[in-house]
C-alpha positions as CSV (number, residue, x, y, z in Angstrom):
1,M,0.0,0.0,0.0
2,K,2.8,2.4,-0.9
3,H,0.7,4.8,-2.9
4,L,-2.9,5.6,-2.1
5,K,-5.0,7.9,-4.3
6,I,-6.7,10.9,-2.8
7,G,-10.1,11.0,-4.6
8,V,-12.3,13.4,-2.6
9,C,-16.0,13.0,-2.6
10,S,-18.8,15.4,-1.6
11,V,-20.2,15.1,1.9
12,V,-23.3,16.9,0.7
13,T,-23.9,14.3,-2.0
14,I,-23.5,11.4,0.4
15,I,-25.9,13.0,2.9
16,G,-28.4,13.4,0.0
17,I,-28.1,9.7,-0.8
18,M,-28.4,8.9,2.9
19,M,-31.6,11.0,3.3
20,T,-33.1,9.6,0.1
21,N,-32.3,5.9,0.6
22,Y,-31.7,5.3,4.3
23,S,-33.6,7.9,6.4
24,D,-36.0,5.2,7.5
25,E,-33.1,3.0,8.8
26,I,-31.3,5.6,11.0
27,R,-32.6,8.1,13.6
28,T,-29.8,10.6,12.9
29,T,-31.1,13.5,10.8
30,Q,-29.4,15.7,8.3
31,K,-28.2,18.0,11.0
32,G,-26.3,15.2,12.8
33,L,-25.0,13.8,9.5
34,E,-23.6,17.2,8.6
35,I,-21.6,17.5,11.8
36,I,-20.2,14.0,11.4
37,G,-19.6,14.3,7.6
38,N,-18.0,17.7,7.7
39,A,-15.7,16.7,10.5
40,E,-14.7,13.4,8.9
41,G,-14.5,14.5,5.2
42,C,-15.1,12.1,2.4
43,R,-12.6,10.1,0.4
44,K,-13.3,7.7,-2.5
45,Y,-10.0,5.8,-2.0
46,P,-8.9,4.1,1.2
47,Y,-6.4,6.1,3.3
48,K,-4.7,5.9,6.7
49,C,-6.4,8.3,9.2
50,P,-4.3,10.1,11.8
51,A,-4.6,7.0,14.1
52,D,-3.0,5.0,11.3
53,I,-6.2,3.0,10.6
54,L,-7.3,2.2,7.1
55,T,-10.4,4.3,6.3
56,V,-12.6,5.0,3.3
57,G,-15.6,7.2,2.6
58,I,-16.8,9.2,5.6
59,G,-14.7,7.7,8.4
60,S,-15.6,4.1,7.7
61,T,-13.1,1.6,9.0
62,Q,-13.0,-2.2,9.0
63,G,-13.9,-2.0,12.7
64,S,-17.5,-1.9,11.6
65,G,-17.2,-5.3,10.0
66,D,-17.1,-4.2,6.4
67,V,-13.8,-5.1,4.7
68,I,-12.0,-2.2,2.9
69,E,-10.7,-3.1,-0.5
70,I,-8.0,-1.0,-2.1
71,R,-10.0,0.5,-5.0
72,E,-12.2,3.5,-5.8
73,Y,-15.6,3.5,-4.0
74,S,-18.8,4.9,-5.6
75,D,-21.0,7.5,-3.8
76,E,-23.6,4.8,-3.3
77,E,-21.1,2.4,-1.7
78,I,-19.8,5.2,0.6
79,A,-23.4,6.0,1.6
80,E,-24.2,2.4,2.4
81,R,-21.1,1.9,4.4
82,W,-21.8,5.2,6.3
83,K,-25.4,4.1,7.0
84,N,-24.1,0.8,8.5
85,D,-21.5,2.7,10.6
86,I,-24.1,5.3,11.8
87,R,-26.4,2.4,12.8
88,K,-23.7,0.8,14.9
89,A,-23.0,4.1,16.7
90,E,-26.8,4.6,17.2
91,E,-27.1,1.0,18.6
92,C,-24.3,1.8,21.1
93,V,-26.0,5.0,22.2
94,N,-29.3,3.1,22.6
95,Q,-27.7,0.3,24.5
96,F,-25.3,2.2,26.8
97,A,-26.7,5.8,27.0
98,N,-30.4,5.2,27.2
99,G,-30.6,6.5,23.6
100,E,-34.3,5.8,23.1
101,N,-35.1,8.4,25.9
102,L,-32.7,11.1,24.8
103,P,-33.9,14.2,23.2
104,Q,-33.2,14.2,19.4
105,G,-30.2,16.6,19.6
106,A,-28.6,14.8,22.5
107,F,-29.1,11.5,20.7
108,E,-27.4,12.8,17.5
109,A,-24.6,14.4,19.4
110,A,-24.0,11.1,21.3
111,T,-24.1,9.3,18.0
112,S,-21.5,11.6,16.5
113,I,-19.0,11.3,19.3
114,T,-19.5,7.5,19.4
115,F,-19.0,7.3,15.6
116,N,-15.7,9.2,16.1
117,V,-14.2,7.5,19.2
118,G,-15.9,4.1,19.2
119,C,-18.4,2.4,21.4
120,S,-15.8,0.7,23.6
121,R,-14.4,4.1,24.7
122,M,-17.9,5.7,25.2
123,R,-19.9,3.0,27.0
124,Y,-18.3,3.6,30.4
125,S,-17.7,7.3,29.9
126,T,-19.0,10.0,32.2
127,L,-20.9,11.4,29.2
128,F,-22.9,8.2,28.8
129,R,-23.4,7.9,32.6
130,Y,-25.0,11.3,32.6
131,A,-27.1,10.3,29.6
132,R,-28.3,7.2,31.4
133,A,-29.3,9.3,34.4
134,G,-31.2,11.7,32.2
135,K,-28.9,14.6,33.1
136,I,-28.8,16.1,29.7
137,K,-27.1,19.4,30.4
138,A,-24.3,17.6,32.4
139,M,-24.1,15.2,29.5
140,C,-23.7,18.0,26.9
141,D,-21.1,19.7,29.0
142,Q,-18.9,16.6,28.7
143,F,-18.3,17.0,24.9
144,P,-15.5,19.6,25.1
145,R,-13.4,17.2,27.2
146,W,-13.0,14.8,24.2
147,K,-10.6,17.0,22.2
148,Y,-7.4,14.9,22.5
149,A,-5.8,12.5,20.0
150,G,-2.4,11.0,20.7
151,G,-2.1,13.1,23.9
152,K,-2.5,16.4,21.9
153,V,-5.4,18.8,21.6
154,L,-6.6,18.8,18.0
155,K,-8.3,21.9,16.7
156,G,-10.6,19.9,14.5
157,L,-11.8,18.0,17.6
158,V,-12.3,21.2,19.5
159,T,-14.6,22.5,16.7
160,R,-16.4,19.2,16.3
161,R,-17.1,18.9,20.1
162,E,-18.5,22.4,20.3
163,K,-20.9,21.6,17.4
164,E,-21.9,18.4,19.1
165,R,-22.4,20.2,22.4
166,E,-24.6,22.9,20.7
167,L,-26.6,20.1,19.0
168,C,-26.9,18.3,22.3
169,L,-28.3,21.4,24.0
170,A,-30.6,22.3,21.1
171,D,-33.7,20.6,22.8
172,K,-33.1,22.2,26.2
């Protein structure tokens, strides 16, 4: 895997496909998808993310169970992978953060951070503990703490977490 192609795709296009084809399969709305998609970006060819994990489309890794082949992916394939990844994050929020009872904005924000850092890191987090207890404001105030990668504060994570926090508080 010496040379990977770049091949950028449009997050807006993928969100359009998601809303048209899969909106009945996920709870996350366009607003939540925009936060995730704009933070992750979109690539048609597999690449190594900053954590050195093979990734394609909008943050899709093999961790979701879908193998990544070294080839160009179509917008439809990217949307389907993303739908599967979003569903896994939503299932985690439902199972470990009382997701069914969260207000829509809090649910989508929790889905976004879970998509980003993984269920195994979120399931025992203080953020999820507050969600389970129905302490939504306290839950939302946890988002800014999740701004580190590799021991460093990442500007992109600071921006993403503030957007997630705002979405989380939207229903308050």
